[in-house]
N, C-alpha and C positions, 0 to 999 in steps of 0.2 A: 752464638751471635757472631756476625762477621764485623770486622772492622771496616772502615770506609774503603780501605785498599783491597780487602778480601772480597767485598761485595762487588767492586769494580771488576775484578779479575773473574769472578764467577759469572756476572752478567755479560762480559765481553766474550767469554768462551762458549756460551750457549749457541750462537750461530755457527761456530766452528764444529761443535758437536753435531748439530742438526744437519749441516751440509755434508759431513763425512758419512752419515748413515745412508745417503742417496747412492753412493758408489757400490758396485758389486764387489765381492771379495776377488782377489787375484785369481785368474784362470776360469772365472764363472761368468764373465760379462758377455760371452757369445752364446749362452744357452747350452742345453744338454748335448746337442749334436757334436760339439767340439770336444766333450769329455769321453765320448764312447769310443772304444777301440773298433777298428774296421778290419775284417779279414776277407780277402778276395782270392778265389781260385779260378783258374781257367786255362785258356790256350793263348799262345804267343807266337807271333811270326815276326822275325826280325830280317833286315837287309843291311849289308855293309857296303860303304863306298869310299874308297876303292875296295874290291874284294880282299879278304884275308889271305895272306901267304905266310910263308915262314919268316919273312923279314918284318919286324915291327915297323909300323908307320902310322901317322895320323890318319884316323878313319872315322867317318860319319856313320852313326848308328841310328836307324829308325825302326821302330817296333809298334806293331798293333796288337792289342790283346782283347780278348772277350772274357769277362769275368762274371762270376756269380758272387755277390758281396753280402757279408752279414754286417749290417750297419748298427744293429741294436739286438739285444736278446730276442730271438724269435722273429727277427725281421730281415729277411734276405731279399735282395733284388739284383736284376742284371745291371752290368755296367761295361763300358768300353774304356780302353786306355790307349793312349798314343804317347810313346816315348821317343824322344829325339835328342841328340847331342853328339859329342865326339869323344873318342878315346885318343889321347895324344901318342899312344904307343900300343897299337893293336896288331895281333898276329893270329895265326891258326892256334897257337898255343894258349894265348891269354889276351884279355882286354884290360889294359892297365890305366889307372888314373881317369876313370870315365867322368865327364862333365855332362850329365844328362838331366833332362826334366820330363816328368810325365804328367799329362792331364788325364784324370779319371773322371768320366761323365756317368752319373748314376741315373737310373730310371726315374727317379723322382725330381729330376731337374737340377740337382746339386752337383757340385764338382770338387775335386781336390787337385791342387797344383803341388806337385812334389819336386824338389830339387835334390838330386842325388849327388853327394860329394865324395863318396868313396866306394870302392867295389873290389871284389876279388873274383877270380874265375880260374877254372882249371879245365882242360880238355883231355880227355882220355879216348883215344881212337876217335870216333865220330861224335862222342857225347860231350857237350859243353855244359858245365854247371857254373852259373854266375850268381853272385849275391851282391846286390847294391844297397847302400845305406845312405839315408838322407833325412829330410825333414819336410812336413807339409808346410808350405809357405802361404797357402791361400785356400780358403773353402773348408769343406768338411774335414775335421781333424787338424785344423791350423794349429801350428806350434808343436804338434806331436811328432815322434820319431816315425820313420817309415823304412821298411826293408822289402826288397823285391828279390825273390829267388826264382830262377829259371833253370830247368833241365831241358836241353834242346839238342836236336839232332840237325845237322846241315842237310840240305836237300841235294848234296852232291857227294861224290866219292872222296874220302879224305886225301886221296892222291892229288886232288885238285890244288891242294896247298903248294905242291911243287910246280905247278904251271900257272894257270890263269887265276886261281884263287877261289875261296869259298864266298859266295854272294849273299848267303842268308842262312837262316835256321828256323826251325819250328819246334814247339814243345809245349810243356806245362809251366805255368807261372803261378806264384803265390805272392800276394801283396799283403803285408801286415802294417797297419797304422795304429800307433800308440799302444803297442802290446809289450 
């Protein structure tokens, strides 16, 4: 048996319990597409403005990518990516501290907006290997981590670093969301 005070507490807590059952558990409010990992592979073509030389300087980076993305087990679709931003200290040797955003548009009409906050790169002769790390801030995979790895060759001779600079590169890209 409840006392008068116990009965009042029990009755007043019923609406609170009922209303809390309406809310989805954390991380599940957006449906299954936001919990799945995404793996994209394809080609990437980038341009640098101003061209990369041996002297580090602020450089705008623009990249277009064509991907094949696995968005769920057994479900693959084409996608395009457009990456833009700047590196405060870029040269032929490396891209430092990039602040880049990528929009990935999937064939099913959905998209992912990725903000890259850190990156590492190394250039050996004419091969550039760059890895960007960030987070999906909107769309498919929202809230998940994202990593983009590119191995690219410039479209010019490496000796261009000594004169007019490298204007761009092309290569293979891999994008991982939530892995």
